[in-house]
PyMOL CGO cylinders between C-alpha atoms (Angstrom):
from pymol import cmd
from pymol.cgo import CYLINDER

trace = [
    CYLINDER, -84.95, -23.38, 117.15, -83.51, -24.67, 120.38, 0.3, 1, 1, 1, 1, 1, 1,
    CYLINDER, -83.51, -24.67, 120.38, -81.36, -27.63, 121.21, 0.3, 1, 1, 1, 1, 1, 1,
    CYLINDER, -81.36, -27.63, 121.21, -84.34, -29.61, 122.56, 0.3, 1, 1, 1, 1, 1, 1,
    CYLINDER, -84.34, -29.61, 122.56, -86.23, -29.12, 119.29, 0.3, 1, 1, 1, 1, 1, 1,
    CYLINDER, -86.23, -29.12, 119.29, -83.22, -30.34, 117.35, 0.3, 1, 1, 1, 1, 1, 1,
    CYLINDER, -83.22, -30.34, 117.35, -83.01, -33.47, 119.53, 0.3, 1, 1, 1, 1, 1, 1,
    CYLINDER, -83.01, -33.47, 119.53, -86.72, -34.12, 118.98, 0.3, 1, 1, 1, 1, 1, 1,
    CYLINDER, -86.72, -34.12, 118.98, -86.24, -33.81, 115.23, 0.3, 1, 1, 1, 1, 1, 1,
    CYLINDER, -86.24, -33.81, 115.23, -83.41, -36.38, 115.29, 0.3, 1, 1, 1, 1, 1, 1,
    CYLINDER, -83.41, -36.38, 115.29, -85.56, -38.69, 117.41, 0.3, 1, 1, 1, 1, 1, 1,
    CYLINDER, -85.56, -38.69, 117.41, -88.46, -38.41, 114.96, 0.3, 1, 1, 1, 1, 1, 1,
    CYLINDER, -88.46, -38.41, 114.96, -86.10, -39.11, 112.06, 0.3, 1, 1, 1, 1, 1, 1,
    CYLINDER, -86.10, -39.11, 112.06, -84.71, -42.20, 113.83, 0.3, 1, 1, 1, 1, 1, 1,
    CYLINDER, -84.71, -42.20, 113.83, -88.28, -43.37, 114.49, 0.3, 1, 1, 1, 1, 1, 1,
    CYLINDER, -88.28, -43.37, 114.49, -89.12, -42.99, 110.82, 0.3, 1, 1, 1, 1, 1, 1,
    CYLINDER, -89.12, -42.99, 110.82, -86.09, -45.06, 109.82, 0.3, 1, 1, 1, 1, 1, 1,
    CYLINDER, -86.09, -45.06, 109.82, -86.86, -47.74, 112.42, 0.3, 1, 1, 1, 1, 1, 1,
    CYLINDER, -86.86, -47.74, 112.42, -90.38, -48.44, 111.18, 0.3, 1, 1, 1, 1, 1, 1,
    CYLINDER, -90.38, -48.44, 111.18, -89.44, -49.04, 107.54, 0.3, 1, 1, 1, 1, 1, 1,
    CYLINDER, -89.44, -49.04, 107.54, -90.32, -52.64, 106.71, 0.3, 1, 1, 1, 1, 1, 1,
    CYLINDER, -90.32, -52.64, 106.71, -87.62, -54.43, 104.75, 0.3, 1, 1, 1, 1, 1, 1,
    CYLINDER, -87.62, -54.43, 104.75, -89.99, -56.84, 102.99, 0.3, 1, 1, 1, 1, 1, 1,
    CYLINDER, -89.99, -56.84, 102.99, -92.68, -54.35, 102.04, 0.3, 1, 1, 1, 1, 1, 1,
    CYLINDER, -92.68, -54.35, 102.04, -90.69, -51.23, 101.30, 0.3, 1, 1, 1, 1, 1, 1,
    CYLINDER, -90.69, -51.23, 101.30, -86.93, -51.64, 101.15, 0.3, 1, 1, 1, 1, 1, 1,
    CYLINDER, -86.93, -51.64, 101.15, -86.59, -54.92, 99.21, 0.3, 1, 1, 1, 1, 1, 1,
    CYLINDER, -86.59, -54.92, 99.21, -88.72, -53.66, 96.32, 0.3, 1, 1, 1, 1, 1, 1,
    CYLINDER, -88.72, -53.66, 96.32, -86.33, -50.79, 95.79, 0.3, 1, 1, 1, 1, 1, 1,
    CYLINDER, -86.33, -50.79, 95.79, -83.12, -52.78, 96.30, 0.3, 1, 1, 1, 1, 1, 1,
    CYLINDER, -83.12, -52.78, 96.30, -82.27, -51.14, 99.63, 0.3, 1, 1, 1, 1, 1, 1,
    CYLINDER, -82.27, -51.14, 99.63, -81.30, -54.27, 101.57, 0.3, 1, 1, 1, 1, 1, 1,
    CYLINDER, -81.30, -54.27, 101.57, -77.98, -55.27, 103.08, 0.3, 1, 1, 1, 1, 1, 1,
    CYLINDER, -77.98, -55.27, 103.08, -77.70, -58.03, 100.48, 0.3, 1, 1, 1, 1, 1, 1,
    CYLINDER, -77.70, -58.03, 100.48, -77.82, -55.41, 97.71, 0.3, 1, 1, 1, 1, 1, 1,
    CYLINDER, -77.82, -55.41, 97.71, -74.63, -53.74, 98.96, 0.3, 1, 1, 1, 1, 1, 1,
    CYLINDER, -74.63, -53.74, 98.96, -72.77, -56.89, 100.02, 0.3, 1, 1, 1, 1, 1, 1,
    CYLINDER, -72.77, -56.89, 100.02, -70.20, -56.59, 97.23, 0.3, 1, 1, 1, 1, 1, 1,
    CYLINDER, -70.20, -56.59, 97.23, -68.38, -53.41, 98.10, 0.3, 1, 1, 1, 1, 1, 1,
    CYLINDER, -68.38, -53.41, 98.10, -70.92, -50.67, 98.00, 0.3, 1, 1, 1, 1, 1, 1,
    CYLINDER, -70.92, -50.67, 98.00, -70.80, -49.94, 101.72, 0.3, 1, 1, 1, 1, 1, 1,
    CYLINDER, -70.80, -49.94, 101.72, -68.75, -46.80, 101.13, 0.3, 1, 1, 1, 1, 1, 1,
    CYLINDER, -68.75, -46.80, 101.13, -71.22, -45.35, 98.64, 0.3, 1, 1, 1, 1, 1, 1,
    CYLINDER, -71.22, -45.35, 98.64, -73.98, -42.96, 99.66, 0.3, 1, 1, 1, 1, 1, 1,
    CYLINDER, -73.98, -42.96, 99.66, -76.61, -45.65, 99.11, 0.3, 1, 1, 1, 1, 1, 1,
    CYLINDER, -76.61, -45.65, 99.11, -74.63, -48.07, 101.28, 0.3, 1, 1, 1, 1, 1, 1,
    CYLINDER, -74.63, -48.07, 101.28, -74.30, -45.52, 104.05, 0.3, 1, 1, 1, 1, 1, 1,
    CYLINDER, -74.30, -45.52, 104.05, -78.04, -44.80, 104.01, 0.3, 1, 1, 1, 1, 1, 1,
    CYLINDER, -78.04, -44.80, 104.01, -78.87, -48.52, 104.08, 0.3, 1, 1, 1, 1, 1, 1,
    CYLINDER, -78.87, -48.52, 104.08, -76.49, -48.94, 107.02, 0.3, 1, 1, 1, 1, 1, 1,
    CYLINDER, -76.49, -48.94, 107.02, -78.21, -46.06, 108.84, 0.3, 1, 1, 1, 1, 1, 1,
    CYLINDER, -78.21, -46.06, 108.84, -81.64, -47.60, 108.25, 0.3, 1, 1, 1, 1, 1, 1,
    CYLINDER, -81.64, -47.60, 108.25, -80.53, -50.97, 109.57, 0.3, 1, 1, 1, 1, 1, 1,
    CYLINDER, -80.53, -50.97, 109.57, -78.81, -49.40, 112.58, 0.3, 1, 1, 1, 1, 1, 1,
    CYLINDER, -78.81, -49.40, 112.58, -82.04, -47.61, 113.49, 0.3, 1, 1, 1, 1, 1, 1,
    CYLINDER, -82.04, -47.61, 113.49, -83.97, -50.84, 113.12, 0.3, 1, 1, 1, 1, 1, 1,
    CYLINDER, -83.97, -50.84, 113.12, -81.45, -52.67, 115.29, 0.3, 1, 1, 1, 1, 1, 1,
    CYLINDER, -81.45, -52.67, 115.29, -81.69, -50.05, 118.06, 0.3, 1, 1, 1, 1, 1, 1,
    CYLINDER, -81.69, -50.05, 118.06, -85.46, -50.10, 118.49, 0.3, 1, 1, 1, 1, 1, 1,
    CYLINDER, -85.46, -50.10, 118.49, -85.39, -50.71, 122.24, 0.3, 1, 1, 1, 1, 1, 1,
    CYLINDER, -85.39, -50.71, 122.24, -83.21, -47.66, 123.00, 0.3, 1, 1, 1, 1, 1, 1,
    CYLINDER, -83.21, -47.66, 123.00, -85.46, -45.64, 120.67, 0.3, 1, 1, 1, 1, 1, 1,
    CYLINDER, -85.46, -45.64, 120.67, -88.50, -46.72, 122.67, 0.3, 1, 1, 1, 1, 1, 1,
    CYLINDER, -88.50, -46.72, 122.67, -86.81, -45.66, 125.89, 0.3, 1, 1, 1, 1, 1, 1,
    CYLINDER, -86.81, -45.66, 125.89, -85.85, -42.28, 124.40, 0.3, 1, 1, 1, 1, 1, 1,
    CYLINDER, -85.85, -42.28, 124.40, -89.44, -41.82, 123.19, 0.3, 1, 1, 1, 1, 1, 1,
    CYLINDER, -89.44, -41.82, 123.19, -90.78, -42.51, 126.68, 0.3, 1, 1, 1, 1, 1, 1,
    CYLINDER, -90.78, -42.51, 126.68, -88.31, -40.07, 128.23, 0.3, 1, 1, 1, 1, 1, 1,
    CYLINDER, -88.31, -40.07, 128.23, -89.25, -37.42, 125.65, 0.3, 1, 1, 1, 1, 1, 1,
    CYLINDER, -89.25, -37.42, 125.65, -92.96, -37.91, 126.30, 0.3, 1, 1, 1, 1, 1, 1,
    CYLINDER, -92.96, -37.91, 126.30, -92.50, -37.65, 130.08, 0.3, 1, 1, 1, 1, 1, 1,
    CYLINDER, -92.50, -37.65, 130.08, -90.38, -34.50, 129.75, 0.3, 1, 1, 1, 1, 1, 1,
    CYLINDER, -90.38, -34.50, 129.75, -92.95, -32.92, 127.43, 0.3, 1, 1, 1, 1, 1, 1,
    CYLINDER, -92.95, -32.92, 127.43, -95.76, -33.81, 129.84, 0.3, 1, 1, 1, 1, 1, 1,
    CYLINDER, -95.76, -33.81, 129.84, -94.04, -32.17, 132.77, 0.3, 1, 1, 1, 1, 1, 1,
    CYLINDER, -94.04, -32.17, 132.77, -92.55, -29.17, 130.98, 0.3, 1, 1, 1, 1, 1, 1,
    CYLINDER, -92.55, -29.17, 130.98, -95.56, -28.31, 128.88, 0.3, 1, 1, 1, 1, 1, 1,
]
cmd.load_cgo(trace, "trace")
């Protein structure tokens, strides 16, 4: 497994986190920012919720990275 494959895997993981809908999926399971507002930001659940929301916040850079990855794959084969 090369470095490029590892970067693609991280990009796919970030894409998966970015498309999770808060109303349909996350709120039903209690995985919203309001659920950890008290002091649970240091827990594992709080860290995962923060990661999900960070990926959702950075959708535009993810789109740009996806386009760059697609163009590189088209030219390199």
